[in-house]
C-alpha positions as CSV (number, residue, x, y, z in Angstrom):
1,X,95.5,124.9,107.5
2,X,95.9,121.2,106.9
3,X,93.4,120.3,109.7
4,X,90.8,122.6,108.0
5,X,91.5,121.0,104.7
6,X,91.1,117.5,106.3
7,X,87.9,118.6,108.0
8,X,86.5,119.9,104.7
9,X,87.5,116.7,103.0
10,X,85.7,114.6,105.7
11,X,82.6,116.8,105.5
12,X,82.5,116.5,101.7
13,X,83.2,112.8,101.6
14,X,80.4,112.1,104.1
15,X,77.9,113.2,101.4
16,X,79.4,111.0,98.8
17,X,79.5,107.6,100.6
18,X,76.5,105.8,102.0
19,X,77.1,104.6,105.6
20,X,79.0,107.8,106.6
21,X,77.3,110.6,108.5
22,X,78.8,113.8,109.9
23,X,76.4,115.9,111.9
24,X,78.0,119.3,111.0
25,X,81.3,120.9,110.1
26,X,82.3,121.2,113.8
27,X,82.1,117.5,114.2
28,X,84.1,117.1,111.0
29,X,86.8,119.5,112.4
30,X,86.9,117.4,115.7
31,X,87.2,114.2,113.6
32,X,90.0,115.8,111.6
33,X,91.9,116.6,114.9
34,X,91.3,113.2,116.4
35,X,92.3,111.5,113.1
36,X,95.6,113.6,113.0
37,X,96.4,112.5,116.5
38,X,95.5,108.8,115.7
39,X,97.6,108.9,112.6
40,X,100.5,110.3,114.6
41,X,100.3,107.9,117.5
42,X,98.6,104.7,116.4
43,X,99.3,104.2,112.7
44,X,103.1,103.9,113.0
45,X,102.6,101.2,115.6
46,X,100.1,99.3,113.5
47,X,102.3,99.6,110.5
48,X,105.2,98.1,112.4
49,X,103.1,95.2,113.8
50,X,101.6,94.4,110.4
51,X,104.8,95.0,108.4
52,X,105.1,91.4,107.1
53,X,101.5,91.5,105.8
54,X,102.0,95.0,104.4
55,X,105.1,93.7,102.5
56,X,103.2,90.7,101.2
57,X,100.4,92.8,99.9
58,X,102.8,95.4,98.4
59,X,101.5,98.1,100.8
60,X,97.8,97.6,100.1
61,X,97.2,96.5,103.7
62,X,97.8,100.2,104.7
63,X,94.4,100.9,103.3
64,X,92.9,98.4,105.8
65,X,94.9,100.0,108.6
66,X,93.6,103.4,107.5
67,X,90.0,102.1,107.6
68,X,90.5,100.7,111.1
69,X,91.9,104.0,112.3
70,X,88.8,105.8,110.8
71,X,86.5,103.3,112.6
72,X,88.3,104.1,115.8
73,X,87.9,107.8,115.2
74,X,84.2,107.3,114.6
75,X,83.9,105.6,118.0
76,X,85.7,108.6,119.7
77,X,83.8,111.4,117.9
78,X,80.1,111.3,118.6
79,X,79.2,113.3,115.5
80,X,80.9,110.9,113.0
81,X,79.1,107.7,112.2
82,X,80.6,104.9,110.1
83,X,78.3,102.0,109.6
84,X,80.5,99.4,108.1
85,X,84.1,98.5,107.4
86,X,83.5,98.8,103.6
87,X,82.3,102.4,104.1
88,X,85.3,103.2,106.2
89,X,87.6,101.7,103.5
90,X,86.2,103.8,100.7
91,X,85.9,106.8,103.0
92,X,89.6,106.7,103.7
93,X,90.4,106.5,100.0
94,X,88.1,109.4,99.2
95,X,89.4,111.5,102.1
96,X,93.0,111.0,100.8
97,X,92.0,112.0,97.2
98,X,90.1,115.1,98.5
99,X,93.0,116.1,100.7
100,X,95.3,115.9,97.8
101,X,93.1,118.0,95.5
102,X,92.2,120.5,98.2
103,X,95.9,120.9,99.1
104,X,96.7,121.7,95.5
105,X,93.9,124.4,95.5
106,X,94.7,125.9,98.8
């Protein structure tokens, strides 16, 4: 259920931010699966590597790591296009908010 909620959040957020394109819901679902795997495997490693920077920025550097992971996912999923780092940054924030709201609803 969480993957479906994430896919729906990705699909919705793509309409709200310029520079983000998702071809259809199936590509959003594939992006949600790849994002889940990347968050499981790569994010902890990046958090460990950049721990000093993350401490200095009081955790805000995690948003940058999240944007980098989203840009990686866009390279792996052909139906997801992220045109800039700024779009990826705000896309990550919006996906998190939408995931929270949709998780409350469903």
